[in-house]
N, C-alpha and C positions, 0 to 999 in steps of 0.2 A: 465464496464464503468468507466472511470476516470472523476472526476469532473473538467471540463474546462470551462473557462469564454469565451463566444462568444461576440465579439464586433459587433456593427452595420455594415451595408454594406459600410458605408462611410469610414471605416477604421480608426476611431478615438474613443477613450474611451468616455463613456456617460457623464462623468463629464465635458469634454471639450465642448460638445454640450450644456450643461446647462449654462456654463459660457458665451456663446456668447450673449444671451439676456441681461445679466447683464452688459456686456461691452458696448453694444449699448445704454442702458439706461444711464450709466455713461457718455458716450460721449455726449449724448444729453444734459444732465445737465450741463456739462462743457461748451459746445458751447453756451447754453442759458445764463449762468452766465457771460461768456466773452462778449456777445453782449449787455448786460444791463449796462456795464460800471463798475466803481468801486463800490464795495458793502461794506457797513459798517455793520459789524456784531453787533456792539453795538452803541447806540446813547445816548447822555446825556438826562436825564429827565428834564422837565421844573420845575423850582422851587425847585431844589435840595437843601436840607438843608445844611447850612454852617457848616463845621466841626469845632468843638471847637479846639482852640489851646492847645498846651501842657501846657501852663501856666494856662489856665482856667479849664483844666480837673481835676476832683477829683483824689486824690492820691489813685487809685485802682490798684492793681497788675494785670498785663496782664494775659489773660487766658493761653497763651502759655508760655512755659518755657524759650524761647529765647527772648521774648518781641517784636517779629516782627509782623507787621500788619497781620490780618487774611484775608481770601478771601472775607468775607462779608464787611470788612472795605474798601478794595480796590475797590469793585464794588457796593458800597452803592448808588452812584449817577448815575449809568448808567443802561440802560435796553436794551435788544436786539431789533434791528430794525426788521420790519416785514419780509423783504426779507432775512436778515441774520438768523432769527429764522427758516424760512421755509427751507432754505438750510441746516442748522444744523440738523433739524429734518429728512430731507430727507437722509442726510449722515448717521445719526444714524440708520434709518430704513434699509438702504442698508447694513450697517455693521452687523446689527442683522440678516438680511436675508442671508448674506454671511456666518455667523457663523452657522446658521441652516443648510444651504446647505452643508457646510464642514462636519458637524456632520453626516448628512444623507449619504454623500458619504463615509465617514469612516465606518459607520455601514454596508453599502452595500458591501464595500470591505471586511470587516471582515466576513460577512455572506457568500460571494462567496468563501472565502478561509477557511471556517470553517472545522474542522476535521470531517471526515466521516468514519464510520467503513468500512473495506474492504469488497467488495461484495463477497459473497460466489460463488464459481464456480458451474456452472450448472452440469458439469460432474465431478465426483470424480473418480480419477484413482485408480484402484485396480487390483490385479492379479486374474484372473479367471482361476482356476485350473481345467482342464478337467479330473477329476479322472476316470470317466466312460470310456472315450475314451482311456485313457492311460491303464487302466486295460484290456480293450478288445484287444488293440493292443499287449500287453504283452502276453496275453493268446494265441492269434493266432500265435505268433512268438515263442512259447515255444520250439518247436523242433529245430528251427534254432539256438536258443541260446545254447541249449545243444550240438548241433553239433559244434558250434564255440568253446566251451570250450575244446573240444577234439582235436582241431587242433594243430599240432606241439608239442613243449615242454610245460610244465606247464605255463611258463611265457607267451609264445605266445598265448596259449589257453585262459588264463584269460584276456589278453588284447583284444583279438578278441571278447570274450563274452561281455566285457564292451562296446566296440565300437558298438556292435550290439544294446545294450540298448540305447546308445546315438543316434543312427540312428532312433530308434523308437520314442524317445522324440522329435527329430528334425522334424519328419514327422507330428507332431501335430501342428507345427507352433508357438510354444511358444517362444517368444524372451527372450534371457538371460538378466539378470540385468546388470547394468554397472559394468565393471571389473569382470564379471563372466565367467568362462570358460565353455566349453561344458560338461566337466566331473562334474563340480559343478552344472550346470543346471540339468543334469540327476539325480544326487544324491538328489537335492532338490525336484524335481518332484516325484521321486520314494518314498521319505519319506512322501509325502502327501497322499499316498494311505492308506486306512484303513486296513492295514495288520501289521503283526509283523515287527517292524523296524529293528530287529537284522539281518535278511538275507540281507537286503539292505545295512546296515552298513558293514557287512562282505564282500560283493562284492566290495563296494567302497574301503575298506581297502586293499583287495587283489589286486585290480587294481593299487592302488598307489604304493604298494610294487613291483608289476611286472613291472611297467612302469618306476619308478625312482630309484630303488635299483640296486645294482650290484652283490649282493651275489647270490649264487646258490639256486634255488627254486625247491623243490622236488614234487613228485606226491601227497604228502599230501596237498599241496596248491591247486592243481587241484581238488582233492576230496572235499576240503572245499568249493570251488567255485561251484562245481556241487551240493553239498548238499544245499547250500544257494539258488540256482536256484530252486531246487525241493520244498523247503519250501515256497519260494515266489509264485510259481505257484499253490501249494496246497491251500494257503490262498486265492488266486484270484479265484480258482475254487469253493471253499466253499462259498465265497461271492456271486458269480454268481448264484450258486444253491439256496442260501438263498433268493436272490431277486426274482428269477423266481418261 
């Protein structure tokens, strides 16, 4: 499974659905504020103290480095009106709610796209080598292999013998690996048998020489192939007798 985010059936992201109520509330507030007429956010207080003139003020250095009036000096004689204060608080609360909603949406988005370890496959691919079936097939076809190595000249007999081995391997239904030839498949499966690997290596070497070389091959090559077959079958028979 791959981690995918599923949206609602309406076809829009969840954060757009949450913003609809906020937009409705904001519209209602704006319509109400427009229907009430001009709104004064600040109104002067009754009996505001008279600011002393610069001539009567004591020679005290200003608190700011620029000498400009501070915020408290500018709004010393005014106070927020009741409706202005209410609207200001409402806007402040809406701003805080929007910030909280944005943080929650960001956290949800980060959680949805968080890193997840790759899921382990349920089935692990591996090669199942049918050694028992291969050994049994080789034993039952021993006479045909010996007959094949005696056909024609030494080169033809060695090639015919190895092709016989390839047919036995192909009958087991083992698929070759990518870019693996039938000869390589046969050599690989034969090497998995619990026998002396030297006869198999000798047969593979003799087949490569007989198939791809151009020099003359004598009867000694046929004799070597025949001896390798005898050793291979002797090991297979000893294993079969040991198991039984």
